[in-house]
N, C-alpha and C positions, 0 to 999 in steps of 0.2 A: 823590807819589801824598799824599792829604789825609790818610792814617792816619800817613805821616812827619812833614808838616808841622805834626800835632796832636803829636807826641812818642814815635810808637811807635819802639819799638829792634828789634822783633821781629816778622816778620812770614811768615803761614805763609798760601801762594799754592795758590789750588783751580784748577785749568784742566778745563776739560771736551773738551778735545783729546788726543794721542798727544805728544810732542815732534817726533816725524817723521812730521808732515802730509800725507799724500798731495797732492800737488797734481797735480791731474788736467788735460787738454787737452778741451777740450769734445768732449765725440762728435756722431757725424752726426748732425743729426736735433734735438739741443739746442734747446730753446725757449730767448726771452730772460729769463724768469725763471730758468731752471736754471744758467744763466752770469751773471745777476748774484748767485744766491746763491753759486753758488761761487768765483766775485771777491771777495766779503764775508768769506766765511770765511778764504782765502789774507790778504786784508788785516788781517782781523784776527788769523789765525796769526803774521803778520809785525811788529802789532804788540808786541803780549805779548812773543815772542819779544823785539823790541828793549830791551822793556821792562829785562827779565829780566838783557838784556846791559849796559844802561847801570847797572844794580844792580850790577850783579859790576863793573864798572869803579870808580863814583863809589867801594864798599868797599874796591878794591885802592887808589886815590888816597887815600883817609883812612890806609888800612896802611903807606904811603910817606911820609905828610907833607906831602903837597900839600893837604889840603881841612879846613882847620884850620875855617875854617866848618861845617863837615858832621859826622856823628857814623855808623859802622860800622852798618850795619842788618841783624840777623842774620836768615835768612829759610831757610821750607824750602818746596818744590813739589811737591805732588802732583799727580796728573796722571796719566789712561787709561795703561794702557800697550799699550791702540791705538781704532781708531774705536770708540764707543759705537753712535752711529746716524751714517746716509748723508743723509738726511734731518731737520733739525730743525724744523719743521714736520709731523711724524710723530707725533702723540700720540697712538697705539694703544697700550693699557692693556698688549699683554702685551711691547710694545716696551718704553715706561716699565718696567716692571716688571722684564724682562731688566737693562736697564742700573742696577738698584739694587743687583740683585745682584753685576751685576760690582762697581760698587761697594762692597759691603760685604766679598767675599771682600778687593778689592786693602785695604781700611781694616783686614781684620783682619791680614791679611799685614803690615802695619806696623808695627802695633801688636803685635805676637807673639800 
């Protein structure tokens, strides 16, 4: 990531989806846009999870002395415990307010 290239030694990573992201098979009657949106969600989840795994692997290699040209990056991952919304194109004020409240509650639980 650019932040590491610029000298960051700690990252706070904010996710918009839970670790156990449900991969739903297309349902009967799904239209092409719905299938495409689901495919994008799955790909995005996989890319992010792979990036986190790579960060952890590089940190382990640095700890083992195998990567002298790199440095260990400490990081924290913040993510919701459940899916906040099933349709990211839904901008209903009630839904966005609900998601903000879930985020605030989870934040409060993290900071005590």
